[in-house]
C-alpha positions as CSV (number, residue, x, y, z in Angstrom):
1,X,80.1,127.3,96.5
2,X,77.6,126.2,99.2
3,X,77.3,128.5,102.1
4,X,76.4,127.0,105.5
5,X,74.1,128.9,107.8
6,X,75.5,129.2,111.4
7,X,73.0,129.1,114.3
8,X,72.9,132.2,116.4
9,X,74.7,131.4,119.7
10,X,72.2,133.4,121.7
11,X,69.3,131.4,120.2
12,X,71.1,128.1,121.0
13,X,71.6,129.2,124.6
14,X,68.0,130.2,125.0
15,X,66.8,126.9,123.5
16,X,69.0,125.0,125.9
17,X,67.7,127.1,128.8
18,X,64.1,126.3,127.9
19,X,64.9,122.6,127.6
20,X,66.6,122.7,131.0
21,X,63.6,124.4,132.6
22,X,61.2,121.9,131.1
23,X,63.4,119.0,132.2
24,X,63.6,120.5,135.7
25,X,59.8,121.0,135.9
26,X,59.3,117.4,134.7
27,X,61.6,116.0,137.3
28,X,60.0,118.1,140.0
29,X,56.6,116.9,138.9
30,X,57.7,113.3,139.0
31,X,59.3,113.9,142.5
32,X,56.1,115.5,143.8
33,X,54.0,112.6,142.3
34,X,56.4,110.0,143.8
35,X,56.3,111.8,147.2
36,X,52.5,112.0,147.2
37,X,52.2,108.3,146.2
38,X,54.7,107.4,149.0
39,X,52.8,109.4,151.6
40,X,49.5,107.7,150.6
41,X,51.3,104.3,151.0
42,X,52.6,105.2,154.5
43,X,49.2,106.4,155.5
44,X,47.7,103.1,154.4
45,X,50.4,101.2,156.4
46,X,49.3,103.3,159.5
47,X,45.6,102.4,158.9
48,X,46.5,98.8,158.6
49,X,48.5,98.8,161.9
50,X,45.6,100.6,163.7
51,X,43.2,98.0,162.4
52,X,45.5,95.2,163.6
53,X,45.6,96.8,167.0
54,X,42.0,97.9,167.6
55,X,40.0,95.4,165.6
56,X,42.1,92.2,165.6
57,X,43.7,92.8,169.0
58,X,47.1,91.8,167.7
59,X,49.2,94.2,169.8
60,X,52.6,92.5,168.9
61,X,51.8,92.6,165.2
62,X,50.6,96.2,165.4
63,X,53.7,97.4,167.2
64,X,55.9,95.8,164.5
65,X,54.0,97.7,161.9
66,X,54.3,101.0,163.8
67,X,58.0,100.5,164.3
68,X,58.4,99.7,160.6
69,X,56.7,103.0,159.8
70,X,58.9,105.0,162.2
71,X,62.1,103.3,160.7
72,X,61.4,104.7,157.2
73,X,63.0,107.9,156.0
74,X,61.0,111.0,155.5
75,X,57.8,109.7,157.0
76,X,55.1,112.5,157.1
77,X,55.2,114.0,160.5
78,X,51.5,113.5,161.3
79,X,51.9,109.8,160.5
80,X,55.1,109.5,162.6
81,X,53.5,111.2,165.6
82,X,50.3,109.0,165.3
83,X,52.5,105.9,165.1
84,X,54.3,106.8,168.3
85,X,51.0,107.5,170.1
86,X,49.5,104.2,169.0
87,X,52.8,102.4,170.1
88,X,52.4,103.9,173.5
89,X,48.8,102.8,173.7
90,X,49.8,99.2,172.8
91,X,52.5,99.3,175.5
92,X,49.9,100.4,178.1
93,X,47.5,97.6,177.1
94,X,50.4,95.1,177.7
95,X,51.2,96.6,181.1
96,X,54.6,98.0,179.9
97,X,54.0,101.5,181.3
98,X,57.6,102.7,181.3
99,X,57.9,102.1,177.5
100,X,54.5,103.7,177.0
101,X,55.8,106.8,178.9
102,X,58.9,107.0,176.6
103,X,56.7,106.9,173.5
104,X,54.6,109.8,174.7
105,X,57.7,111.8,175.7
106,X,59.1,111.3,172.2
107,X,56.0,113.0,170.7
108,X,56.6,116.0,173.0
109,X,60.3,116.3,172.1
110,X,60.4,115.2,168.4
111,X,57.0,116.2,167.1
112,X,56.3,119.5,168.8
113,X,54.7,120.9,165.6
114,X,52.0,118.2,165.7
115,X,49.8,120.0,168.2
116,X,46.9,117.5,168.3
117,X,49.2,114.6,169.0
118,X,51.2,116.5,171.5
119,X,48.0,117.4,173.4
120,X,47.0,113.7,173.5
121,X,50.5,112.7,174.6
122,X,50.5,115.3,177.4
123,X,47.1,114.0,178.6
124,X,48.6,110.6,179.0
125,X,51.8,111.9,180.6
126,X,49.7,113.9,183.1
127,X,48.0,110.7,184.2
128,X,51.4,109.1,184.8
129,X,51.9,110.5,188.3
130,X,49.2,108.4,189.9
131,X,45.7,106.8,189.5
132,X,42.9,109.0,188.1
133,X,39.2,108.9,187.6
134,X,38.7,106.2,190.3
135,X,35.1,107.2,190.8
136,X,34.3,107.1,187.1
137,X,33.0,110.7,187.1
138,X,34.7,111.4,183.8
139,X,33.4,109.7,180.6
140,X,30.2,109.0,178.8
141,X,27.8,106.2,179.8
142,X,27.9,103.2,177.5
143,X,31.5,103.9,176.4
144,X,34.8,102.6,177.7
145,X,36.0,104.7,180.6
146,X,38.4,107.3,179.3
147,X,42.2,107.3,179.7
148,X,44.0,106.4,181.9
149,X,41.6,103.5,182.0
150,X,42.3,101.0,179.2
151,X,40.7,97.7,178.3
152,X,42.6,94.5,177.5
153,X,42.9,94.2,173.8
154,X,40.3,91.7,172.6
155,X,41.1,88.6,170.6
156,X,39.5,88.5,167.1
157,X,35.7,88.4,167.3
158,X,35.7,88.5,171.1
159,X,32.3,89.6,172.4
160,X,33.0,91.6,175.5
161,X,33.2,95.3,176.5
162,X,34.0,97.5,179.4
163,X,31.6,100.3,179.8
164,X,30.9,103.2,182.1
165,X,27.5,103.3,183.9
166,X,25.6,106.0,185.7
167,X,22.7,103.7,186.8
168,X,22.9,100.8,189.2
169,X,26.0,102.1,190.8
170,X,26.6,101.9,194.5
171,X,28.0,105.4,194.7
172,X,25.3,107.1,192.5
173,X,28.2,108.8,190.7
174,X,29.6,106.4,188.3
175,X,30.8,102.8,188.0
176,X,32.1,100.4,185.4
177,X,31.0,97.0,184.0
178,X,33.5,94.5,182.6
179,X,32.3,91.4,180.7
180,X,34.4,88.4,179.7
181,X,34.1,87.1,176.2
182,X,32.0,83.9,176.3
183,X,33.0,83.0,172.8
184,X,36.7,82.9,173.7
185,X,37.2,80.0,176.2
186,X,39.6,80.9,179.1
187,X,39.7,84.6,178.2
188,X,38.9,87.2,180.9
189,X,37.7,90.7,180.6
190,X,40.1,93.3,182.0
191,X,39.8,97.0,182.8
192,X,43.0,98.6,184.0
193,X,45.3,101.6,184.4
194,X,49.1,102.0,184.8
195,X,51.2,104.8,186.3
196,X,54.7,105.6,187.6
197,X,55.7,103.9,190.9
198,X,58.4,106.5,191.8
199,X,56.2,108.4,194.3
200,X,55.2,105.1,196.1
201,X,58.6,103.4,196.4
202,X,59.2,101.8,199.8
203,X,55.6,102.6,200.9
204,X,52.6,100.4,201.6
205,X,49.5,101.1,199.5
206,X,46.0,99.8,199.7
207,X,43.8,99.3,196.7
208,X,40.1,98.8,197.5
209,X,36.8,98.7,195.6
210,X,33.2,97.4,195.8
211,X,32.5,94.5,193.4
212,X,29.6,92.4,192.4
213,X,28.7,89.9,189.7
214,X,25.7,90.1,187.5
215,X,24.8,86.7,185.9
216,X,23.8,86.6,182.3
217,X,22.2,84.2,179.9
218,X,24.1,83.5,176.6
219,X,22.9,81.4,173.7
220,X,25.5,78.8,172.8
221,X,26.5,77.6,169.3
222,X,23.9,74.8,169.5
223,X,21.1,77.2,170.5
224,X,21.2,76.1,174.1
225,X,21.3,78.6,176.9
226,X,24.3,79.1,179.1
227,X,23.4,79.8,182.7
228,X,25.8,81.5,185.2
229,X,28.0,79.1,186.9
230,X,30.8,78.8,189.5
231,X,33.3,80.2,187.0
232,X,31.7,83.6,187.1
233,X,33.7,85.9,189.3
234,X,35.3,89.3,189.7
235,X,38.8,89.9,190.9
236,X,40.8,93.0,191.7
237,X,44.5,92.8,190.8
238,X,47.6,94.8,191.4
239,X,51.1,94.2,190.0
240,X,54.3,96.1,190.4
241,X,57.0,96.1,187.7
242,X,60.5,96.6,188.9
243,X,63.8,97.5,187.2
244,X,64.7,95.3,184.2
245,X,61.1,94.3,183.8
246,X,61.1,92.1,186.8
247,X,57.8,91.5,188.6
248,X,57.6,92.8,192.2
249,X,54.5,92.6,194.3
250,X,51.6,90.8,192.5
251,X,48.1,89.8,193.8
252,X,45.0,89.0,191.7
253,X,42.7,87.7,194.4
254,X,42.8,84.2,193.0
255,X,42.2,82.8,196.5
256,X,39.3,85.2,197.4
257,X,37.3,86.1,194.2
258,X,34.0,87.9,194.5
259,X,31.1,85.7,193.4
260,X,28.2,87.5,194.9
261,X,25.5,89.5,193.2
262,X,25.5,91.9,196.1
263,X,28.1,94.6,196.5
264,X,31.1,93.2,198.3
265,X,34.2,95.0,199.5
266,X,37.5,93.8,197.9
267,X,41.0,94.9,199.0
268,X,44.7,94.4,198.2
269,X,47.5,95.8,200.4
270,X,50.9,95.9,198.8
271,X,54.5,96.8,199.8
272,X,56.0,98.7,196.8
273,X,59.5,97.7,195.9
274,X,62.3,100.2,196.3
275,X,63.2,99.9,192.6
276,X,59.6,99.8,191.4
277,X,59.0,101.4,188.0
278,X,55.3,101.1,187.4
279,X,52.1,100.1,189.2
280,X,49.4,98.4,187.3
281,X,45.9,97.6,188.7
282,X,42.4,96.8,187.6
283,X,39.5,94.5,187.7
284,X,39.0,91.2,185.8
285,X,35.8,89.4,185.0
286,X,35.8,85.6,184.4
287,X,33.3,83.1,183.2
288,X,31.0,85.3,181.1
289,X,29.2,87.2,183.8
290,X,29.4,91.0,184.2
291,X,31.8,92.3,186.9
292,X,30.7,95.7,188.4
293,X,33.2,97.9,190.1
294,X,32.6,101.1,192.1
295,X,34.1,103.3,194.8
296,X,37.7,102.5,194.0
297,X,40.3,103.8,196.5
298,X,44.1,103.8,196.3
299,X,45.9,105.1,199.4
300,X,49.2,105.1,201.1
301,X,48.9,103.2,204.4
302,X,50.4,105.2,207.3
303,X,52.9,103.3,209.4
């Protein structure tokens, strides 16, 4: 009579335990690999959005990509914080200061462990109380003046810059030069900053600066030379954004542009609306020449 061998119960349990541990480790490894792959994918999405913002100048498209990143679940915290910071910078370039402020505040409240991003957000929030660096003392020559100054996002392949100077300035401290892109017809160069209007509500303010135009020679597509013309001009501008994104006071010196190569005083006096949210101001360069700006002042006018 055949005798069947019975498996030792303890051996069976041990074998099952080993199998379960191996299975758990395999699943864990797959999860780690999937998570790592997903993190790399999200980081690539962030790089693509930054490229769209900075290189292509497509602010609307970049913000859509930043928001898509932030809407995903379990986004790596460094990526989420950076996406919020870039969203705020896009808002500032579009003159939507209040929304930029909210993005920076979210970094403080939601990403407190991301110290580098929190530090950058706080720098931007500190500038929110009023205009800063009006004498261009901060910053490195040849570079774009540092925050809170921002430059208008350039269209693709636009050939213009805004740069800080230490030489040729009227003040002998610092000044800025803004150049319109000659290869983008109708486009103007723009250097600006934005801040909260709360402290100025109901008050009269005066924005002033010394401006001049420096004519340039540009080769055209046909090889001919473009000489400075009547389109070359510099203009101060100031715009108030009220509640519900309504535009309040707005003046861009369209009826009194600066066309001289000598330093000329330009000034805008504005009554700030009682429900004003943000104040935006800057200098624009038209026509392809360089607009120089120096000795900026921003004061409350006494009654």
